[in-house]
C-alpha positions as CSV (number, residue, x, y, z in Angstrom):
1,G,110.3,82.8,111.1
2,C,112.8,80.5,111.8
3,S,115.0,81.9,109.0
4,L,115.5,85.3,111.1
5,W,116.1,83.4,114.2
6,L,119.1,81.4,112.6
7,K,120.3,84.5,110.6
8,M,120.6,86.1,114.1
9,F,121.7,83.6,116.1
10,P,123.6,81.3,113.5
11,Q,125.5,78.2,114.6
12,N,129.0,79.2,112.8
13,R,129.4,81.9,115.3
14,P,132.8,81.6,116.9
15,P,133.1,79.3,120.0
16,L,133.8,81.4,123.5
17,V,136.8,79.2,124.6
18,S,139.0,77.0,122.2
19,P,138.5,73.3,122.7
20,A,142.5,73.6,123.1
21,F,142.4,76.0,126.2
22,G,139.5,74.2,128.2
23,T,139.1,77.0,130.2
24,L,138.1,80.8,130.4
25,K,141.7,82.2,131.0
26,L,142.9,83.6,127.9
27,T,145.8,85.9,127.4
28,Y,145.7,89.1,126.2
29,P,146.6,88.5,122.7
30,E,144.1,85.8,122.9
31,T,141.7,88.0,124.5
32,L,142.0,90.9,121.6
33,D,141.8,88.1,118.5
34,R,138.4,86.9,120.1
35,I,137.2,90.1,120.5
36,K,138.5,90.8,116.8
37,E,136.6,87.8,115.5
38,E,133.6,89.0,117.6
39,F,134.0,92.1,115.9
40,Q,133.7,90.8,112.3
41,F,131.0,88.3,113.3
42,L,128.6,91.2,114.3
43,Q,130.0,93.3,111.4
44,S,128.5,90.9,109.1
45,Q,125.6,90.0,110.8
46,Y,124.6,93.4,111.0
47,H,125.6,93.6,106.7
48,S,123.2,90.9,106.4
49,L,120.2,92.9,108.3
50,K,120.7,95.5,106.8
51,V,120.9,94.1,103.2
52,E,117.4,92.2,104.0
53,C,116.1,95.6,105.6
54,E,116.3,97.6,102.7
55,K,115.3,94.3,100.4
56,L,112.0,94.5,102.5
57,A,111.4,98.4,102.5
58,S,111.9,98.2,99.0
59,E,109.6,95.1,98.5
60,K,107.3,97.3,100.9
61,T,107.3,100.2,98.6
62,E,106.3,98.1,95.6
63,I,103.3,96.5,97.5
64,H,101.9,100.4,98.8
65,R,102.6,101.2,94.9
66,H,100.5,98.2,94.0
67,Y,97.5,99.3,96.7
68,V,97.5,102.8,95.5
69,M,97.1,102.0,91.9
70,Y,94.4,99.2,92.5
71,Y,92.5,101.3,95.1
72,E,92.4,104.7,92.3
73,M,91.4,101.7,89.8
74,S,88.3,100.5,92.3
75,Y,87.6,104.3,93.1
76,G,87.3,105.0,89.7
77,L,84.9,101.8,89.0
78,N,82.5,102.8,91.7
79,I,82.0,106.0,90.4
80,E,81.8,104.7,86.5
81,M,79.0,102.2,88.8
82,H,77.7,104.8,90.7
83,K,77.0,107.6,87.3
84,Q,75.4,104.1,85.7
85,T,73.3,103.7,88.1
86,L,71.7,107.3,88.2
87,F,71.9,107.3,84.9
88,L,69.5,103.8,84.6
89,T,67.3,105.3,87.2
90,M,66.7,108.8,85.7
């Protein structure tokens, strides 16, 4: 949804051009700093997305466990109901 979009493309991303420069021509140190900033930004994005994926995987496992438990209960109830209807028809 919207929250995932904002996480992937947040508003606090480092700007491409500093307002002081007003141009895309950067010196080598400025370019290196810009690359470092971008790398750190991408690293933090990767980390937060990784944490989110781990959380979702954990939730998926828990939901699957509940599903199996309910399925087994339902299956057991169906067998019991079937036994009772067979017993009643005899």
